[in-house]
C-alpha positions in Angstrom: 0.0 0.0 0.0 1.4 3.4 -1.0 0.4 6.7 0.5 1.1 10.3 -0.2 0.1 13.5 1.5 -2.7 15.6 -0.2 -4.3 18.9 0.8 -7.7 17.3 1.7 -6.2 14.2 3.3 -3.9 11.3 2.4 -4.0 9.7 -1.0 -3.8 5.9 -0.7 -3.3 3.3 -3.4 -4.4 -0.1 -2.1 -5.4 -3.6 -3.1 -7.5 -4.2 0.0 -10.9 -4.5 -1.8 -9.3 -6.9 -4.3 -7.8 -9.0 -1.5 -11.2 -9.4 0.1 -12.9 -10.3 -3.1 -10.5 -13.0 -4.2 -10.8 -14.9 -0.9 -12.2 -18.5 -1.2 -15.1 -19.4 1.0 -14.1 -20.3 4.5 -15.1 -20.9 8.1 -14.4 -17.2 8.8 -17.1 -16.3 6.3 -19.5 -18.6 8.1 -18.7 -16.6 11.3 -19.8 -13.4 9.5 -23.0 -15.0 8.3 -23.9 -16.3 11.8 -22.9 -13.1 13.6 -24.6 -10.7 11.2 -27.3 -12.6 9.4 -29.1 -14.3 12.2 -30.8 -11.0 13.3 -33.3 -11.4 10.4 -34.4 -14.6 12.1 -35.4 -12.4 15.1 -37.2 -10.0 12.8 -39.2 -12.8 11.2 -40.0 -14.1 14.7 -41.3 -10.7 15.8 -43.5 -10.0 12.8 -45.0 -13.5 12.6 -45.7 -13.8 16.3 -47.6 -10.5 16.3 -49.7 -11.4 13.3 -50.5 -14.9 14.7 -51.4 -13.8 18.2 -53.5 -10.8 17.2 -56.8 -12.7 17.9 -55.6 -13.8 21.3 -54.4 -10.4 22.3 -57.9 -9.1 21.6 -59.6 -11.7 23.8 -60.7 -11.0 27.4 -58.0 -12.1 29.8 -55.0 -11.3 27.5 -53.8 -8.6 29.8 -54.3 -5.9 27.2 -57.4 -3.9 26.1 -56.7 -4.0 22.3 -58.5 -5.2 19.2 -57.3 -7.6 16.5 -57.4 -4.8 13.9 -55.2 -2.6 16.2 -52.6 -5.4 16.4 -52.5 -6.2 12.7 -53.1 -2.5 11.7 -51.9 0.1 14.1 -49.2 -1.9 15.9 -47.9 -3.3 12.6 -47.8 0.1 11.0 -46.0 1.6 14.0 -43.4 -1.2 13.9 -42.8 -0.5 10.2 -42.8 3.3 10.9 -40.2 2.8 13.6 -38.1 0.7 11.2 -38.3 3.5 8.6 -37.2 6.2 11.1 -34.6 3.9 12.5 -33.1 3.1 9.1 -32.6 6.8 8.3 -31.3 7.7 11.8 -28.9 4.8 12.2 -28.0 4.7 8.5 -26.4 8.1 8.6 -24.4 7.1 11.7 -23.4 3.8 10.1 -21.7 5.6 7.2 -20.1 8.1 9.6 -19.0 6.0 12.6 -18.6 2.5 11.2 -20.5 -0.7 10.6 -19.5 -2.5 13.7 -20.2 0.2 16.3 -23.7 0.6 14.8 -24.7 -3.0 14.4 -23.9 -3.5 18.1 -25.9 -0.5 19.2 -28.9 -1.2 17.0 -29.2 -4.8 18.2 -29.0 -3.6 21.8 -31.9 -1.2 21.1 -33.9 -4.0 19.5 -33.2 -6.3 22.5 -34.4 -3.7 25.1 -37.5 -2.8 23.2 -38.5 -6.4 22.6 -38.1 -7.2 26.3 -40.2 -4.2 27.3 -42.9 -5.3 24.8 -43.2 -8.5 26.8 -44.3 -6.5 29.9 -47.0 -4.4 28.1 -49.9 -3.6 30.5 -51.7 -1.0 28.3 -52.3 -0.7 24.5 -50.2 2.5 24.4 -47.2 0.7 26.0 -47.5 -2.1 23.4 -47.7 0.5 20.6 -44.7 2.5 21.9 -42.4 -0.5 22.1 -43.5 -2.0 18.8 -42.3 1.3 17.4 -39.0 1.2 19.2 -38.5 -2.4 18.3 -38.9 -1.4 14.6 -36.5 1.6 15.3 -33.8 -0.9 16.3 -34.4 -3.3 13.4 -34.4 -0.5 10.9 -30.9 0.4 11.9 -29.9 -3.3 11.5 -31.0 -3.3 7.9 -28.5 -0.5 7.0 -25.6 -1.6 9.2 -25.8 -5.3 8.5 -26.3 -5.2 4.7 -23.4 -2.7 4.5 -21.1 -4.9 6.5 -22.1 -8.1 4.7 -21.5 -6.7 1.2 -18.1 -5.3 2.2 -16.9 -8.5 3.8 -18.2 -11.2 1.5 -16.2 -12.0 -1.7 -17.6 -10.8 -4.9 -18.2 -14.3 -6.3 -20.5 -15.1 -3.4 -22.0 -11.8 -2.5 -25.4 -12.2 -4.3 -26.3 -15.7 -2.9 -25.1 -14.9 0.6 -27.0 -11.6 0.8 -30.1 -13.2 -0.5 -30.0 -16.2 1.9 -29.2 -13.9 4.9 -32.1 -11.6 4.1 -34.3 -14.6 3.4 -33.5 -16.1 6.8 -36.2 -13.8 8.0 -38.5 -16.7 7.1 -36.6 -19.1 9.3 -37.7 -16.9 12.1 -41.2 -16.8 10.7 -41.4 -20.6 10.8 -40.2 -20.4 14.4 -42.7 -17.7 15.2 -45.5 -19.6 13.7 -44.8 -22.7 15.7 -44.1 -20.7 18.8 -47.4 -18.9 18.5 -49.2 -22.3 18.5 -47.6 -23.0 21.9 -48.3 -19.4 23.1 -52.0 -19.6 22.1 -52.6 -23.0 23.8 -54.3 -22.0 27.0 -54.0 -25.6 28.2 -50.3 -25.0 28.5 -49.9 -21.3 29.2 -52.3 -18.8 30.6 -53.9 -16.3 28.1 -51.9 -13.4 29.5 -48.6 -15.3 29.8 -48.0 -17.1 26.5 -47.7 -14.1 24.2 -45.4 -12.4 26.7 -43.0 -15.3 26.7 -42.6 -15.2 22.9 -41.3 -11.6 23.1 -39.1 -12.5 26.0 -37.6 -15.3 24.0 -36.8 -12.8 21.2 -34.9 -10.7 23.7 -32.9 -13.8 25.0 -32.0 -14.8 21.4 -30.8 -11.3 20.5 -28.5 -11.3 23.6 -26.9 -14.5 22.3 -26.4 -12.9 18.9 -24.9 -9.8 20.5 -22.3 -11.9 22.2 -21.4 -13.7 18.9 -21.3 -10.4 17.0 -18.4 -9.1 19.1 -16.0 -11.2 17.0 -17.1 -9.7 13.7 -14.5 -7.1 12.6 -15.1 -3.6 11.3 -15.3 -3.3 7.5 -11.8 -2.8 6.1 -13.3 -0.9 3.2 -14.9 1.6 5.7 -11.6 1.8 7.7 -9.6 2.5 4.5 -11.8 5.4 3.3 -12.0 7.0 6.8 -8.2 7.3 7.2 -7.6 4.2 9.2 -5.7 2.2 6.6 -3.3 0.7 9.1 -6.3 -0.9 10.9 -7.7 -2.0 7.6 -4.4 -3.7 6.7 -4.3 -5.5 10.1 -7.9 -6.7 9.7 -7.3 -8.1 6.2 -4.0 -9.6 7.0 -5.6 -11.4 10.0 -8.4 -12.7 7.7 -6.0 -13.9 5.1 -3.9 -15.7 7.7 -6.9 -17.5 9.1 -8.1 -18.7 5.7 -4.6 -19.6 4.5 -4.1 -21.8 7.6 -7.5 -23.4 7.1 -6.7 -24.3 3.5 -3.1 -25.1 4.0 -2.2 -23.6 0.6 -1.4 -20.1 -0.8 -4.3 -17.7 -1.5 -5.0 -16.5 -5.1 -3.3 -13.3 -6.1 -5.5 -10.1 -5.8 -6.6 -8.5 -9.0 -6.3 -4.8 -9.1 -5.8 -1.6 -7.0 -7.6 1.6 -6.3 -6.4 5.0 -5.4 -8.5 7.1 -3.0 -8.2 10.4 -1.1 -9.3 9.6 2.4 -12.1 11.6 4.1 -13.7 11.3 7.4 -17.3 12.2 6.4 -19.5 13.0 3.4 -22.3 15.6 3.6 -26.0 15.0 3.1 -25.9 17.3 0.1 -23.2 15.2 -1.6 -25.0 12.0 -0.8 -28.3 13.3 -2.2 -26.6 14.6 -5.4 -24.8 11.3 -5.9 -27.8 9.1 -5.5 -30.5 11.3 -7.2 -28.4 13.0 -9.9 -25.4 10.9 -10.7 -27.2 7.6 -10.3 -30.8 8.7 -11.2 -31.7 5.5 -13.0 -30.4 3.3 -10.2 -32.4 5.4 -7.7 -35.6 4.7 -9.7 -34.7 1.0 -9.7 -34.2 0.9 -5.9 -37.4 2.7 -5.2 -39.4 0.4 -7.5 -38.0 -2.8 -6.0 -38.6 -1.7 -2.4 -42.1 -0.4 -2.8 -43.2 -3.5 -4.7 -41.9 -6.0 -2.1 -42.8 -3.8 0.9 -46.5 -3.6 -0.1 -46.8 -7.3 -0.9 -45.2 -8.4 2.4 -46.1 -5.8 4.9 -49.7 -5.5 3.6 -50.6 -9.2 3.2 -48.5 -11.3 5.5 -49.4 -9.2 8.5 -53.0 -10.2 8.0 -52.7 -13.8 6.8 -53.9 -15.2 10.1 -57.0 -12.9 10.0 -57.8 -14.2 6.5 -57.7 -17.8 7.6 -59.9 -17.2 10.7 -62.4 -14.9 9.0 -62.9 -16.6 5.6 -62.0 -20.2 6.3 -62.9 -20.4 10.1 -59.5 -21.7 11.0 -59.1 -21.6 14.9 -56.8 -18.8 16.0 -54.5 -21.3 17.7 -54.0 -23.3 14.4 -53.0 -20.4 12.1 -49.4 -20.9 12.9 -49.3 -24.2 11.1 -50.4 -22.6 7.9 -48.0 -19.7 8.3 -45.1 -22.1 8.9 -45.8 -23.6 5.5 -45.6 -20.3 3.6 -42.7 -19.2 5.7 -40.8 -22.3 4.6 -41.6 -21.5 1.0 -40.2 -18.0 1.5 -36.9 -19.3 2.8 -36.5 -21.9 0.1 -36.7 -19.2 -2.6 -33.5 -17.4 -1.7 -31.8 -20.6 -0.7 -32.4 -22.4 -4.0 -32.4 -19.5 -6.4 -29.7 -17.4 -4.7 -26.8 -19.0 -6.6 -28.4 -18.0 -9.9 -28.1 -14.3 -9.0 -24.3 -14.8 -9.1 -24.3 -17.0 -12.3 -27.3 -16.2 -14.5 -27.0 -12.6 -13.4 -28.8 -9.9 -11.5 -30.9 -8.4 -14.3 -32.6 -11.7 -15.4 -33.1 -13.0 -11.9 -34.4 -9.8 -10.3 -36.9 -9.1 -13.1 -38.1 -12.7 -13.4 -38.7 -13.3 -9.7 -40.7 -10.0 -9.4 -42.8 -10.7 -12.5 -43.4 -14.4 -11.7 -44.6 -13.7 -8.1 -46.8 -10.8 -9.3 -48.5 -13.0 -12.0 -48.9 -15.9 -9.7 -50.5 -13.6 -7.1 -53.0 -12.4 -9.7 -53.9 -16.0 -10.3 -54.4 -16.6 -6.6 -56.6 -13.6 -6.3 -58.8 -14.9 -9.2 -59.1 -18.3 -7.5 -59.9 -16.7 -4.2 -62.6 -14.6 -5.8 -64.2 -17.6 -7.4 -64.4 -19.3 -4.0 -62.5 -22.4 -5.2 -59.8 -22.2 -2.5 -59.7 -23.8 0.9 -57.4 -22.8 3.7 -55.0 -25.5 2.6 -55.0 -24.6 -1.2 -54.7 -20.9 -0.4 -51.7 -21.6 1.7 -50.2 -23.7 -1.2 -50.8 -20.9 -3.6 -49.1 -18.4 -1.3 -46.2 -20.8 -0.8 -45.5 -20.8 -4.6 -46.0 -17.0 -4.9 -43.7 -16.3 -2.0 -41.0 -18.8 -3.2 -40.3 -16.3 -6.0 -41.3 -13.1 -4.2 -38.9 -13.8 -1.3 -35.9 -14.1 -3.7 -37.0 -10.9 -5.4 -37.5 -9.0 -2.1 -34.1 -10.1 -0.8 -32.5 -8.9 -4.0 -33.9 -5.4 -3.4 -31.6 -5.1 -0.3 -28.7 -6.6 -2.3 -29.3 -4.1 -5.1 -29.3 -0.9 -3.2 -26.3 -2.0 -1.1 -24.1 -2.6 -4.1 -25.0 -0.1 -6.8 -24.1 3.1 -5.0 -20.7 4.4 -3.9 -19.1 3.1 -0.7 -19.5 6.4 1.2 -23.3 6.4 0.7 -24.0 2.7 1.1 -25.7 2.5 4.5 -27.6 5.7 3.9 -28.7 4.5 0.5 -30.0 1.2 2.0 -31.7 3.2 4.7 -33.3 5.7 2.4 -34.8 3.2 -0.1 -35.9 0.9 2.7 -37.6 3.8 4.5 -39.2 5.3 1.4 -40.4 2.1 -0.1 -41.5 0.6 3.2 -43.3 3.9 4.2 -45.2 3.8 1.0 -46.1 0.1 1.0 -45.4 -1.0 4.6 -47.3 1.7 6.6 -50.2 2.2 4.3 -50.3 -1.5 3.4 -51.1 -2.9 6.9 -53.6 -0.1 7.5 -55.4 -0.6 4.2 -55.3 -4.4 4.4 -56.7 -4.5 7.9 -59.6 -2.4 6.7 -60.2 -4.5 3.6 -60.1 -7.9 5.4 -62.2 -6.7 8.4 -65.2 -6.1 6.1 -65.6 -9.8 5.6 -66.2 -9.2 1.8 -64.2 -11.4 -0.5 -64.0 -8.7 -3.1 -62.2 -6.4 -0.7 -59.5 -9.0 0.0 -59.1 -9.7 -3.7 -58.5 -6.1 -4.3 -55.6 -6.1 -1.8 -54.1 -9.1 -3.5 -54.4 -7.4 -6.9 -52.7 -4.2 -5.7 -49.8 -6.2 -4.3 -49.5 -8.2 -7.5 -49.6 -5.1 -9.8 -46.8 -3.4 -7.8 -44.6 -6.5 -8.0 -45.1 -6.7 -11.8 -44.4 -3.0 -12.2 -41.1 -3.4 -10.3 -40.2 -6.4 -12.4 -40.6 -4.4 -15.6 -38.4 -1.6 -14.2 -35.7 -4.2 -13.2 -35.8 -5.7 -16.7 -34.7 -2.3 -18.1 -32.6 -0.8 -15.3 -31.1 -3.6 -13.2 -27.3 -3.4 -13.0 -25.1 -6.4 -14.0 -23.3 -6.5 -10.7 -22.6 -10.3 -10.5 -19.1 -11.3 -9.6 -17.9 -7.6 -9.8 -16.1 -5.7 -7.1 -18.2 -3.1 -5.3 -15.7 -0.4 -6.3 -16.1 -1.5 -10.0 -19.9 -1.3 -9.8 -19.9 2.2 -8.3 -16.6 4.1 -8.0 -16.1 5.5 -4.5 -16.6 9.3 -4.1 -13.1 9.4 -2.6 -11.5 7.6 -5.6 -8.7 9.5 -7.3 -8.1 6.8 -9.9 -10.8 4.4 -11.1 -10.3 0.8 -9.8 -8.5 -1.6 -12.0 -10.6 -4.7 -11.3 -12.2 -7.5 -13.4 -15.2 -9.7 -12.9 -14.3 -12.9 -11.2 -14.8 -16.2 -13.1 
């Protein structure tokens, strides 16, 4: 690494990004996946449990004076609103103060808010800490996706990012099964079971917090912020670990980049970069997020209500059905993720969005005709969400890799917040109103809106998606601090 003094900071020529990208997969990378990725399991647990226990919370003896519509509507919207605010608040701090510091703080916020939700005694308390739980998880989206993309080698970045974001649904399976236990008054009292589910989320997040201590700061972030000596130490340690594991020399890095180090980037520069220099990519990010946010936040929050209202499924049995569609959701990124690195981003993003939208239109048509049962509706949703989950996960991957390094966390935060606010806050509120009428046509309309937005996002991706597969982050979007464009090539 060569350095030279410059007026606005040191100019550094480095091969650190190339050294990270050429690393073979190793146990060390699995440590990153476990330490950072498992938080989505908690998010899935949270969202699913709330949706499935809505009917129990509204019953006399639950310990709360709250209606089912308030749980799936107001509380769900507040959770998402908190996530939007948290993403923007923590996203800015993540770009400024580092990935590691913020992914530790945001998980601690999530832990505390979840624990306090468990002791809710009034509806306002429940609403407040649902908002604060979302506030913590919103920061996680920005900090975690930034760190993952900057630490995972280019050849594996797509599939790893998709599987990690898709692990939300592992938590959803757990939440569904856990809600069955929580709603069984033969085992747990009506005012105890739902509290224990939130308490368990707090315990699991504490375990993750302990594991996460061993995840290093992003060398890319350290490098740009004038801490190149630390970056060198981190990368050298990673290389030593992997070389010892493989007992053979590592491949040679391919290319260098020259940057002028800076400690911060202004909001004005971030805005100009994202919305002027990368205008088409901004349209892409917004389209992907609003499509998936409406589909998921509007419809999955109320899935239990649909089963109980239209198919008379007992409230304590809805978890079985949700576990099935949650499994389909996780299988999508798991089985399709590799194709995002081989077939390519453009083809896979557009096709998963379009397929899920078209299949949802078909499900709405069958539901309207009255030909579906609780089981066949669940089967239809399982197929729809197999593709939708891979597409939704790719939205996070997309906005985390198509903008410059200095704006990465803030870009993730902005598109998550904007798309989720449009589809995730209005979605649960609208959907709760539509399903509460008991009219089939109203629920069909909600399905059709979600399907139309997914198809629209798929068409945008077909034209604007970036071919980012197997390319260095610095090659996809040159850092704002770069003095000389990176000399890198796509990996085989």
